[in-house]
N, C-alpha and C positions, 0 to 999 in steps of 0.2 A: 877023236880026230875026225874031222869032216872028210867025207868021201868026195871024189871028183864030181859025182852027180849032185851032191849037196852044195858044192861050191859054185857050180855052174850058174844057178840063178842069181847068186850074189854078184858074181863077176859080170853077168849080163846087166844087172841093175846098176852096178858101178860104172860100167861102160856107157850105159844110156845117160847116166847123170853127167858124166864128163862131156859127152857129145852135146847134151842140152846146154851145159855151161859154155861150150864153144859157140853154140848158136847165139847165146847172149853176148859174147865177145863180138861176133859178126854184126849183131844188131847195133851195138854201141859204135863200132867202127864205121858201119854204114851211115849212121846218123852224123858222126863226126866228119866223115868225108863229104856228106851232103852239105853240111854247114860250110866246109872249106870251099867247095865248088860254088855255092851260092854267093859267098862273100867275094870271091874272085870275079864272078860274073857281074855282080853289082858294081864293083869298083874298077875293074879293068875291061869289062865288056866281054871277057872270054875266060874259060878255065885254063889253068896251066896244064900242060901235058904230063901224064904220069911218067915216072922214071922207068927205064927198061926193066922188064920183068926179071931177067936173070940176075942183074946187079942188085935189084931191089930185094930179091930173096936172100942173098948173102948178107946184105946190109941189115935187113930187118931181123934176121936170125941173130945177128950179133947184138942188135939193140935189145932183143928180148931178155938176154942174160938171165938174171934171176928175178926179173920183174913180174913174171907170171908163175903160177904153180907149175911144177914139172909135168904133171899129167895133162894139164890143159895146153901147155906149150907143145908137148909131143903130139897131141891130137891136132893142133893147129898146123904144125909142120907136115903132117901126113895128109891133111885135107886137100881135095882136088882144087879148091879155090885159094890155096896158100899163095900162089903167085900174085893173084889179084889183091889179096889182103896185104901182102908185103908192099905192093905198089901204093896202096892207100896209106899204109903206115909211113912210108918214106916221103910220100907227097905231103903228109901232115908235118913231118919234120922240116922239109924244105920250106913250108909255108910259115914256119916259126913256132910250131907247137913243141913244147918240151916233153919228149916221150918219157923221160925219167919221172915225170910227175903224172902224166896221163896213164901210162901202162899199169902202175900199181893200183890206181883207182879202178881201172877196168878189171884187174885181177880180183879185187875185193868183190865186185859185182858177180864175176864168174864163180867165185868160191861160194857165195851166197846161193846162187842158182844151183850149183852142183850139190850142195848139202840139202837144199830144199827138195830137189828131185829125189835124192837118195832117201830122204825121210818120208816122202809121200809116194809110195809105190802105186797107190790107186789114183786113177784119174779123177781130178776135181771138176765138178760141173762148171761150164763156162759162165762167166758173169754177164758178158755183153751179148750182142746180137750179131757179131761179126762185122759191125760197122766201125772200123778202126778209126775213121775220122772223128767219130763221136768220142771214142776213148781219148784221142789226142786232145780234143777240145776240153774235155773234162779233167784231164790230167796235167797238160802243159799250158802255161800262160801264153797269151798271144805274144809274138815276137819273132826274131830271126830264126830261132831253132825250129819252132813249129812250122813256120812257112817254108824253111829249107827242106824239111822232111816231106811236106805235101807237094812241093814243087819239084822234088828230085825225080829224075827219070827212073830211079831205082825204088820209088815208093811202093809199087806192087810187090817187089821182093821183100821190102821192109815189113809190109803188112802181112805177107805170108809167113815171115819169120816170127812175127808177133803171135800169129795164130798157132804155130807149132809150139811155141813156148807155153802158150795158154793151155794147149792140149796136154802138155807135160806137167801141168799142175803148178806152173810158175806164176808168181804175182807180176804180171806184165806192167801194171801201173807203177809198181815200185821200181822196176828196171827203167821205165821211161823217165821217172823223176830223176833217178841217178844219171841217166844218159843226158837228160836236159842240162844238168849241172855241168857235165863235161862238155856238152855242146856250146854252152856259154863261154867256157874257157877257150875252146877252139875258135869261136867267133872273135873273141877278144885278141887272141894271139895272131890270127890271120889279119885282122883289122890293123894291128900295129905294123905288121910288115908292109901292108898296103898303104900305110900312112893315113889311115882312116879311123883312128881311134877316138876322134872327137865325138861328143854327144850329138846325136842327130836332132835336127830341128823338127818340131811337130808339124806334120803335113797340114795343108789347108783343110782337107776333108776331115781330119781328126778334130781340128779346132772347131770347124763349123758344126760338127755333129755333137759336140759336148752339150749336154742338157738332157731333156726327157728321152731322146732317142737312144742315149747310151748309158743312162743311169743304171748301175748294177751290172753292166756288161764289161767284158774283158776285150778291149780293142787295142790294136797296135798303134804306136805313135805315127807310123808311116802309112796309115790307112789310105788306100787308093780306090775311091769309089768310081773313078772314071774308067777303071778296068774291072768290069764285072767279074770275070773269071778269077782275077787275082784277089779281088775283095772277098769273094766267097772262100777262096783258099786261105786268106789271112784269118778269116773268122772260123775256119775249119768246118764249113758247110759243104757237104758233098753235093754234086749236081742232082743226085736222086732226092736228097733231102730238100733241096731248093724247089724242085718240081712238086714235091708233096706239100710243102708249106703253101705254095701258090694255089694248089688245088683246095687246100683247107679254106683259104680265103674265098675262093670261088664258091665253095659249097655253103659258106656262111652268107653269101650275097648272090643267090642264083639269079636275081632279077637285074644285077648290075655287072654283067659279064664284061662290057667294054671298060667300065671304070676299074674293075679288078685288073684287067690287062694293063691299063695305064699305071696302076700302082706297082704291079710286079716289075714293070720295065723302068720305074722311076729310079733315079740315081741312088736314093737312100734305102731302097728295098732290102739290100743285104743285112742292114742293121735290124730290120723287123724279123727277117729270117733267123738271125742270131738270137733274138729274144725268144722266138718260138722254140728254138733248139734248147736254150737254157731252161725254159719252162718245162719242156719234156723231160730233161734230165732231172728236174726237181719233182717230177710226177704231178705237174699241174695240168688241169684240163684246158688245153689250148682252145679246143673247139667251143667250149662253154663260154670262154672269154670273147671269142670272135662273134658269137651270137649277138652280142650287144651292139654290133655295127648296124644290124637291121632294125633295131629298136630306136636308135637315134641316128637319123640320116642327115643331120645338120651339115655333115661334111660335103653334101651334094651342092650346097649353096655357095656361090662365089664364081669367079672367072672360070669359064670352061677349060681354059688352057692349063689350069693349076689343079684340076680335080684329082689327078693321080697322086700328086704330092699331098693333097689334103687327106686322101684316103690312107696314105702311108701314116700320116700323123694320127689320124683317128684310130687306125689299127693298133698303133703303138699305145695309144691312150687306153683302149679297152684291155689290152694285154697287161697293163701295169696296175689294173684295179681288179678287185674280186668280181666274178661274174655277176652282172646285173647291178653292180654298185658303182660303176664309173660315173662320176659327175659330168655335167655338160662340159664339152671340150671348151677350153679357154685359150686365150692368146698365150703362147709359150713364154715362160718366165725364165729369168737368168737362173741357172743352177749353181748353188753354192759349191756343189761337188765339182762342177766344171771349173769354177774360179780357182779352187784349191788345186785342181789337176794342172791348170795352166801356170800356177805360181812358180816363180823361180826359186822360192824359198821353202815351199812345201812340196815334197815329192809325192807322186801318186801312190795309192795303196797298191801293193803287189799281190799277185796270185801266188800259189804254192811256194813257200819259202825255200830258197836254195841254201845249200850248206855254206856258200860263200856269196858275198855281195855280187849281184849281177852287174856286168859292165853296162855303160850307158847305152851302147848300141842295142841292148836287149830290152830297153825300157818299154813299158806298155802303160796305157791309161786304163786303169780299172776303176769304174765309177761306183761309188756306194753312197747311200743316203747318209748325210752327216748333219750335225747341228749347224745353224747359221754361222757363217764365218764372222769373226770379230772385225769391227771397223778398223781399217788400216790407220796406223798412226803416222805422224810426220816423219819423213826421212831426213836425217841430218846429213 
């Protein structure tokens, strides 16, 4: 029979596993709440007020019923943030989310986390560098969920929770993928209540960007290049990363400081930054690619007022070819990928598959090299 002294470490480890599981519940709930708020701001211009805390606590406790494991439910109810969590839960219900479907799925995530922590007593080394925007970009496809997370006032808290989970040996990427699926469901449910469930039209910026600038990139259908801050957020490029990519271009062209400045402030620069970010995630030598710009300065020829745009195109050109192997830049051609992405009969390729079909509101344009499109036949 185990002595109290022997049982104490096991009890402590079990308690830590439950608390970490509760963190995962808070993370998923924070993401769901961020999606709800974002949808309401987009469609109604303002967020709906949260229900009163005291009433929300009683109502939410009743909603939990047997939908979450008892140990996790008990830990949630004892938490100092339970009133806030209860308000988020009831706000989701008022917005049209079916809690009897949402909570069991959150419970599955929590149980996975709890068991994972219990089975991994030793801390696992971190995978990333602490740049959680980068993890979001690599894990979640562009769309309303990713943008809702990054634009939420609670994003710093969400990032801190992700860091704590990672410290506890939890696979944060797996949780994010599951949370993304639930976020899509929340997005769809809130959209229906707001009578905005129709498929969104592709923005003009997304349409005009289809082609070499976006081949192979994951871009949202509502891309807004007129709003630099939002465009970078949509593409999951942090301000620090954007500054670093601009510096890399400047270092590649030390004699063209003015031209680099014009390129970085050009409307389509965020797409170039997104390509650099993607290349870095694939361990490709971005600086070696950029060196090709100094070897072929044909981009300097042409109307002075368009030199920033030409440098953007030239930068994208050398990034898409092996270092030193970029052919002379030519007039942009129609992209078959773009044509297929615009087609009303052929849907765009999607990034990480969700367990259920994503709603139209979450559509993204993911461009990949494809074989030439077949010639269209006659429409009867």
